[in-house]
C-alpha positions in Angstrom: 0.1 0.0 0.1 1.7 3.3 -1.1 1.0 6.6 0.3 2.6 9.6 1.9 3.3 9.8 5.7 2.3 12.6 7.9 3.8 13.3 11.3 1.9 14.6 14.1 3.2 15.9 17.5 0.8 15.6 20.3 1.3 16.4 23.9 1.4 13.8 26.3 -2.3 14.8 27.5 -3.4 14.7 23.9 -1.9 11.2 23.2 -3.6 9.9 26.5 -7.1 11.1 25.3 -6.5 9.4 21.8 -5.2 6.2 23.5 -8.3 6.1 25.7 -10.5 6.7 22.6 -8.7 4.0 20.5 -9.3 1.4 23.3 -13.1 2.4 23.6 -13.3 2.2 20.0 -11.4 -1.1 19.4 -8.3 0.3 17.7 -5.1 -1.4 18.8 -3.0 1.7 18.2 -3.5 5.4 18.2 -1.8 5.9 14.7 -4.7 3.5 13.5 -7.5 5.6 15.2 -6.0 8.8 13.9 -5.8 7.6 10.2 -9.3 6.3 10.7 -10.5 9.7 11.8 -8.7 11.7 9.1 -10.0 9.5 6.5 -13.6 9.3 7.6 -13.4 13.0 8.0 -12.5 13.3 4.3 -15.1 10.8 3.3 -17.8 12.4 5.2 -17.6 15.7 3.0 -17.8 13.5 -0.1 -20.8 11.3 0.1 -22.3 12.3 3.4 -22.9 8.9 4.7 -21.5 9.3 8.0 -23.3 10.3 11.2 -21.8 11.5 14.5 -24.0 11.2 17.7 -23.5 11.2 21.2 -23.8 8.0 23.1 -25.1 7.4 26.6 -23.0 5.1 28.9 -26.3 3.0 29.2 -25.9 2.3 25.3 -22.1 1.6 25.5 -22.9 -0.9 28.2 -25.7 -2.5 26.4 -23.4 -3.0 23.3 -20.7 -4.5 25.6 -23.0 -6.6 27.5 -24.7 -8.1 24.2 -21.3 -8.4 22.6 -22.2 -6.6 19.4 -18.6 -5.6 19.1 -19.0 -1.5 18.7 -21.9 0.9 18.7 -21.6 1.3 14.8 -22.2 -2.5 14.5 -25.3 -2.2 17.0 -26.4 0.8 15.1 -26.5 -0.9 11.7 -28.3 -4.1 13.4 -30.9 -1.7 14.9 -31.6 0.4 11.9 -32.0 -2.8 9.8 -34.4 -4.3 12.2 -36.4 -1.0 12.2 -36.6 -1.1 8.4 -37.4 -4.7 8.3 -40.8 -3.9 10.7 -41.5 -0.8 8.8 -40.8 -1.1 5.0 -41.3 1.5 2.6 -44.5 1.8 0.9 -44.6 1.7 -2.8 -45.0 5.7 -3.0 -41.9 5.9 -1.2 -40.1 3.3 -3.2 -41.3 5.3 -6.4 -39.7 8.5 -4.9 -36.5 6.7 -4.8 -36.6 5.1 -8.0 -36.7 1.5 -6.7 
């Protein structure tokens, strides 16, 4: 995989915050988290398919106890579940061109 390298200098406090976030999000290294955040930020402006939300501790606990893996995978499962229970009407499908 080719590409360019970017060097970031972080304070100890900033690094510790990134390290904590990386563990919570399931990343093994801070560099992987920072790369993910940078690429996600770029893609977000391109296709608008990303949503940022605040998550309560209750939701995080639920995801961990039910072993969904991550909040994102839980959110995907929940949306699919809702979409199956309440499918689009024919009129709504027509608006989407499906």
